[in-house]
C-alpha positions in Angstrom: 139.9 294.2 108.0 140.6 290.6 108.9 137.9 288.7 110.7 139.9 288.3 114.0 139.8 292.1 114.8 136.1 292.4 115.0 135.6 289.7 117.6 138.2 291.5 119.7 136.1 294.7 119.4 133.1 292.7 120.5 135.1 291.5 123.6 135.9 295.1 124.6 132.2 295.8 124.9 131.9 293.6 127.9 135.3 293.6 129.6 134.7 294.6 133.2 138.3 295.7 133.9 140.7 296.2 131.0 144.2 296.6 132.2 146.6 297.0 129.4 150.4 296.8 129.8 150.0 296.6 133.6 152.6 294.0 134.2 154.3 294.6 137.5 157.4 292.4 136.6 159.3 291.8 133.4 158.6 288.6 131.6 162.0 287.0 132.3 161.5 287.6 136.1 158.9 284.8 136.1 161.8 282.3 136.0 162.4 283.1 139.6 158.8 282.3 140.6 158.5 279.5 143.1 155.4 277.3 142.8 154.6 274.0 144.4 156.1 271.0 142.5 156.8 273.3 139.6 159.8 274.5 137.7 159.6 277.4 135.3 162.2 276.6 132.6 161.9 279.7 130.4 160.1 283.0 130.3 160.6 285.0 127.1 158.9 288.0 125.7 157.9 287.6 122.0 156.7 290.6 119.9 154.1 288.5 118.0 152.8 289.7 114.6 152.8 286.1 113.2 156.3 285.2 114.5 157.3 281.5 114.1 158.9 279.9 117.1 160.4 276.5 117.8 158.5 274.2 120.1 159.8 271.5 122.4 158.9 267.8 122.3 158.3 265.4 119.4 155.0 266.8 118.1 155.9 269.6 115.7 158.7 271.9 114.8 157.3 275.4 115.0 154.3 277.4 116.2 152.8 280.8 115.2 152.7 283.7 117.6 150.0 286.2 116.6 149.8 288.5 119.6 152.7 290.0 121.6 153.1 287.7 124.6 155.2 286.6 127.5 155.8 282.9 126.7 156.3 280.7 129.8 157.3 277.1 129.7 157.0 275.1 132.9 157.1 271.6 134.3 154.8 270.3 137.0 155.7 267.1 138.9 152.3 265.6 139.4 153.7 262.5 141.2 157.2 260.9 141.7 156.7 259.1 138.4 154.8 261.6 136.3 155.1 265.2 135.1 153.3 267.7 132.9 155.0 270.0 130.5 153.0 273.2 129.8 153.1 276.7 128.4 151.4 279.9 129.3 151.0 282.6 126.7 150.4 285.9 128.5 149.4 288.7 126.1 150.7 292.2 126.6 147.1 293.4 126.3 145.1 291.2 128.7 141.4 291.5 129.4 141.4 289.6 132.7 140.3 286.2 131.3 142.1 282.8 131.7 141.8 280.1 129.1 142.9 276.5 129.5 143.1 274.5 126.3 142.9 270.7 125.7 144.7 268.1 123.5 144.0 265.9 120.5 144.0 262.1 120.1 146.3 260.2 122.5 149.3 262.3 121.5 151.2 264.3 124.2 151.3 267.6 122.3 150.7 271.1 123.5 148.0 272.6 121.2 149.9 275.7 120.1 147.2 276.7 117.6 144.6 276.9 120.4 147.0 278.8 122.7 147.8 281.3 120.0 144.1 281.7 119.2 143.3 282.4 122.8 146.1 284.9 123.4 145.2 286.7 120.2 141.8 287.3 121.8 143.5 288.7 124.9 143.0 285.6 127.1 145.9 284.4 129.2 146.1 281.0 127.5 147.6 277.8 129.0 148.0 274.3 127.5 149.9 271.2 128.4 151.4 268.0 126.8 148.8 265.9 128.7 151.6 264.3 130.7 153.6 262.5 128.0 155.6 263.3 124.9 154.0 262.4 121.5 152.4 259.2 120.5 155.3 256.8 121.1 156.4 257.9 124.6 156.9 254.6 126.5 156.0 256.3 129.8 152.4 256.3 128.6 152.2 252.7 130.1 152.7 254.1 133.6 149.5 254.4 135.7 150.2 257.9 136.9 151.0 259.1 133.4 147.6 257.7 132.3 146.1 259.6 135.2 147.6 262.8 133.9 146.1 262.0 130.5 142.7 260.9 131.8 142.0 263.8 134.2 144.9 265.6 135.9 146.8 267.5 133.2 144.0 270.0 132.5 143.5 270.5 136.2 147.2 271.1 136.8 147.4 273.6 133.9 144.5 275.5 135.4 145.8 275.6 139.0 149.4 276.5 138.2 148.6 278.6 135.2 146.3 280.8 137.2 149.1 281.4 139.8 151.5 282.3 137.0 148.9 284.7 135.6 148.4 286.4 138.9 152.2 286.8 139.5 152.7 288.3 136.1 149.8 290.7 136.0 149.7 291.5 139.7 146.0 290.6 140.0 144.0 287.4 139.6 141.9 286.5 136.6 138.3 287.6 136.5 136.8 284.6 134.7 138.2 281.2 133.6 137.4 279.4 130.4 138.3 276.1 128.7 138.5 275.3 124.9 139.1 271.9 123.4 137.8 269.4 120.8 137.8 265.6 120.4 140.1 264.4 123.2 140.0 268.1 124.3 136.2 267.9 124.3 136.4 264.9 126.6 138.8 266.7 128.9 136.4 269.6 129.1 133.6 267.4 130.2 135.9 265.6 132.7 136.9 269.0 134.1 133.2 269.9 134.7 132.7 266.5 136.4 135.9 266.3 138.6 137.0 269.9 139.1 133.9 272.1 138.8 135.7 275.1 140.3 138.4 275.2 137.6 136.4 276.9 134.8 133.4 279.2 134.7 132.7 278.3 131.0 133.7 275.2 129.1 133.6 274.8 125.3 133.9 271.1 124.4 133.7 270.1 120.8 133.0 266.6 119.5 133.8 265.3 123.0 135.3 261.8 123.1 133.2 260.8 126.0 132.4 257.1 126.8 136.0 256.7 125.9 136.4 253.0 126.4 133.5 252.1 124.1 134.7 254.7 121.6 138.1 253.0 121.4 136.5 249.6 121.0 134.1 251.0 118.3 137.1 252.3 116.4 138.7 248.9 116.4 135.5 247.2 115.3 135.1 249.5 112.3 138.4 248.3 111.1 137.7 244.7 111.8 134.4 244.9 109.8 136.4 245.4 106.6 139.1 242.8 107.4 141.6 244.4 109.7 144.2 243.4 110.7 144.4 241.0 107.8 142.8 243.1 105.2 145.1 241.9 102.4 143.4 238.5 102.4 139.9 239.6 103.5 136.9 239.6 101.2 135.4 242.4 103.2 137.9 245.0 102.4 136.5 248.0 100.5 139.0 249.8 98.2 139.2 253.5 98.1 137.6 253.9 94.7 134.6 251.9 95.9 134.1 254.3 98.9 133.4 256.9 96.3 130.5 254.7 95.0 129.3 254.2 98.6 129.3 257.9 99.3 127.4 258.7 96.1 124.7 256.1 96.9 124.3 257.4 100.5 123.7 260.9 99.1 121.3 259.5 96.5 119.3 257.9 99.2 119.5 260.5 101.9 120.6 264.0 100.7 117.0 265.2 99.9 115.5 264.0 103.2 115.9 267.5 104.6 114.2 269.1 101.7 117.2 270.3 99.7 119.9 268.5 97.7 123.1 270.2 98.8 125.5 267.4 99.6 124.6 267.6 103.3 122.5 265.3 105.4 121.0 267.6 108.1 119.8 264.8 110.3 121.7 261.6 109.8 119.4 259.7 112.2 116.7 260.0 109.5 119.0 258.3 107.0 118.4 254.5 106.8 121.0 253.6 104.2 120.4 250.4 102.3 123.8 249.2 101.0 122.2 246.1 99.3 121.4 248.2 96.2 125.1 248.2 95.5 125.3 244.4 95.3 127.1 243.1 92.2 125.2 240.8 89.8 125.5 239.3 86.4 124.3 242.5 84.9 126.2 244.8 87.2 130.0 244.0 87.5 131.5 247.5 88.0 130.9 250.2 90.6 129.4 247.5 92.8 130.2 245.5 96.0 130.3 241.8 96.8 128.2 240.2 99.5 131.0 240.3 102.1 131.5 244.0 101.4 127.7 244.7 101.7 127.7 242.8 105.0 130.6 245.0 106.2 128.7 248.2 105.3 125.6 247.0 107.2 127.7 246.5 110.3 129.4 249.9 109.9 126.1 251.8 109.7 124.5 250.0 112.7 125.2 250.9 116.4 127.7 248.8 118.2 125.9 246.4 120.6 127.2 244.4 123.5 126.9 240.7 124.2 123.4 241.2 125.7 122.4 243.5 122.8 122.9 246.6 124.9 124.0 249.8 123.2 127.7 250.3 123.5 128.2 253.1 121.0 126.2 254.9 118.3 126.5 254.1 114.6 128.9 255.7 112.2 127.1 258.7 110.6 125.9 258.3 107.0 127.3 261.2 105.0 130.8 261.0 106.5 131.9 259.0 103.4 131.7 262.2 101.3 134.2 263.7 103.7 136.8 261.0 103.0 136.0 259.2 106.3 137.3 256.0 104.9 140.9 257.5 105.1 140.6 257.3 108.9 139.0 254.0 109.7 138.7 251.9 106.6 142.2 251.6 105.3 142.4 247.9 106.2 144.4 248.4 109.5 143.6 249.1 113.1 143.1 252.8 113.9 146.5 253.9 115.3 144.9 255.7 118.2 143.1 252.6 119.4 146.2 250.4 118.6 148.2 252.5 121.0 145.5 252.6 123.7 144.9 248.9 123.8 148.5 247.7 123.5 150.1 250.3 125.8 147.5 251.1 128.3 144.7 248.5 128.6 146.4 245.2 127.7 150.1 246.3 128.2 151.0 243.9 125.4 152.9 245.5 122.5 152.5 242.3 120.5 148.7 241.9 120.9 147.1 240.4 117.8 143.9 242.3 117.0 142.7 239.1 115.2 141.7 238.1 118.8 139.9 241.4 119.5 136.1 241.0 120.3 133.4 242.3 122.6 135.1 240.8 125.6 138.2 243.0 124.9 135.9 246.1 125.0 134.3 244.9 128.2 137.7 244.4 129.8 138.7 248.0 128.9 135.5 249.3 130.4 136.1 247.3 133.5 139.7 248.5 133.9 138.7 252.0 132.9 142.3 253.3 133.1 142.5 256.6 135.0 138.7 256.7 135.2 138.9 257.9 131.6 135.4 256.7 130.6 133.9 260.2 131.1 130.3 259.1 130.9 128.8 260.4 134.2 125.8 262.6 133.8 126.0 264.3 137.2 127.1 267.9 136.4 125.2 269.3 139.5 128.3 270.7 141.2 129.3 272.5 138.0 125.8 273.8 137.6 125.4 274.9 141.2 128.5 277.2 141.1 127.1 278.8 137.9 129.2 277.1 135.3 128.2 277.2 131.7 128.9 274.3 129.2 128.6 274.4 125.4 129.3 271.4 123.3 129.1 271.1 119.5 129.4 268.2 117.1 129.5 267.9 113.3 126.9 265.6 111.8 129.4 264.3 109.3 132.2 263.7 111.9 134.7 261.2 110.4 136.2 260.5 113.8 133.6 260.4 116.5 129.9 259.5 115.9 127.8 262.6 116.5 125.2 260.5 118.2 127.4 260.3 121.3 126.8 264.0 122.0 123.1 263.5 121.8 123.5 260.5 124.1 125.6 262.4 126.6 123.2 265.3 126.7 120.3 262.9 127.4 122.3 261.2 130.0 122.8 264.5 131.9 119.1 265.3 131.6 118.1 261.9 133.0 120.8 261.9 135.7 119.9 265.4 136.9 116.2 264.9 136.5 115.9 268.0 134.2 113.8 268.0 131.0 115.6 271.1 129.8 119.3 271.8 130.4 119.3 275.2 128.7 120.1 277.1 131.9 123.7 275.8 132.0 124.3 273.3 129.1 123.7 273.8 125.3 124.6 271.4 122.5 124.9 272.6 118.9 124.8 270.0 116.1 126.4 271.1 112.9 125.1 269.6 109.6 127.8 268.8 107.1 130.8 269.4 109.5 133.5 266.9 109.8 135.7 266.3 112.9 135.9 269.5 114.9 135.9 271.6 111.7 135.8 271.3 107.9 133.5 269.5 105.6 130.7 270.8 103.2 128.7 272.5 106.0 128.9 275.9 107.6 131.7 274.5 109.8 133.6 277.6 111.0 132.2 279.5 113.9 135.1 280.6 116.0 135.9 277.2 117.6 139.4 277.3 116.2 139.8 280.8 114.8 140.4 280.1 111.2 139.7 282.9 108.8 136.8 281.1 107.1 134.6 282.6 109.9 133.0 285.7 108.5 130.5 286.5 111.2 132.2 288.9 113.6 129.9 288.9 116.7 129.0 286.5 119.4 126.4 285.0 117.1 129.2 283.7 114.8 131.9 283.0 117.3 131.1 280.2 119.8 133.9 281.1 122.1 132.8 284.7 122.4 129.2 283.4 122.8 130.4 281.4 125.8 132.0 284.5 127.3 128.9 286.5 126.8 126.8 283.8 128.5 129.1 283.6 131.5 129.6 287.3 132.0 126.4 288.8 130.7 123.9 286.0 131.0 123.2 286.1 127.3 122.8 282.4 126.5 123.3 281.6 122.8 120.1 280.5 121.0 121.8 279.7 117.7 125.4 279.8 116.3 126.0 281.1 112.8 128.5 279.1 110.9 130.3 279.9 107.7 131.3 277.5 104.9 134.3 277.6 102.6 132.3 279.3 99.9 131.1 282.0 102.3 127.5 280.7 102.7 126.2 280.8 106.3 123.8 278.8 108.3 122.4 279.0 111.8 123.0 275.9 113.9 120.3 274.9 116.3 120.7 274.0 120.0 119.6 270.5 120.8 116.9 269.2 121.0 115.7 271.7 118.4 115.9 270.6 114.8 117.0 272.4 111.6 114.0 272.4 109.2 113.9 273.6 105.6 111.0 276.0 104.9 111.5 276.1 101.1 113.9 279.1 101.3 116.1 278.6 104.4 116.7 276.4 107.4 115.0 277.3 110.7 115.2 275.9 114.2 112.1 274.2 115.4 111.3 272.2 118.5 
């Protein structure tokens, strides 16, 4: 039996009102539905069973449909100069739950993998293109389009999506959920802050909060090794030397948690000393020059502002073994930051990143396009209405420093004057996991639905754990992840730590 069937059985155990095949209207009839500022372009029934379908826009050519669904494509005019394209996948067998999904990067792409995952678990799943088409849509320079990207698209997909769901099934949803990672994680936090009524439960992975400083940090990582003029820079570190760096980091820090397994459980305990890799008369291979050593020392330190204030946490040691250099250390400016600064912040397609510095980051934070920063710790309205928030972050994240999730959790605790947020907010840190999934750790726990997950209960599926928390009050203490090789590990909720007792890891305060 495949792993995906057992979580569905688990869901049945706490469905308050299962109504199968109770559609009062045919799928195609939804094209006649009239909703405010909305046009439903197509409504087509698809039998599912892993059918490939074509998708619109410039992001991808096809998507997989696992469950039998009514597929609805619609366009919402958010203002006179902006619009959101979205899809609702309405399963034939619906359990009364709504699921909004987020996006990735700065690309305007509907996340079909997430929608398919949600509908396969009997959620009515809705996702949008975030208000623009792909990475190179020139409309991304327009302020209202940025507003869609920063906060409005997920709200629109929730509001309109729920109306489509009610029209199709003849009854409203029972509970509303959100699922996203990276940019999608930031969108989930933003939804809790701006629109606390939209979702009863939010699952936000590796959230790209403190967005303006994140974008600046991404640029600075490239600059440290010579971008945008890496071809002539003495700081550039070639790919083969990153293998040397990765091995040295593991040599210095792998055993800190009590077991040598290629995973640094707590990167904050790793104080990497790159100076041991310095070339000398006696060491001329598999070594680094002084400019390269200086670059590494900057990479593995927090980004500080002009007054030595913390702008963004450091790049996590251990990410190098995940091939992290392929993302940030190729000798160019990270494309995501390149687009953001040139198109949105500076509105200068010819900007020379040789002129980028802390002042440029400060300008972005001051402008804060669309209020995108998402670094407000006041979740009181979301908490008051009973909302539940789960975030997770890989400790070997090659894209977003995992320290930002600790920092945001602490910001919420400080802002709300709460020493313990367990009643409504839980953060799970995942040793050895890369960006959103993957890596050497036990990195699969139902956050995306890939078959590597072998634990078929709410303990091993974080989305189902969120449902159980919202609907049954059963808050997750740990989440069991599964690695590529089938090994499993329980991930602790922050601020608990994962401690090796000589035989296994346990969660301790």
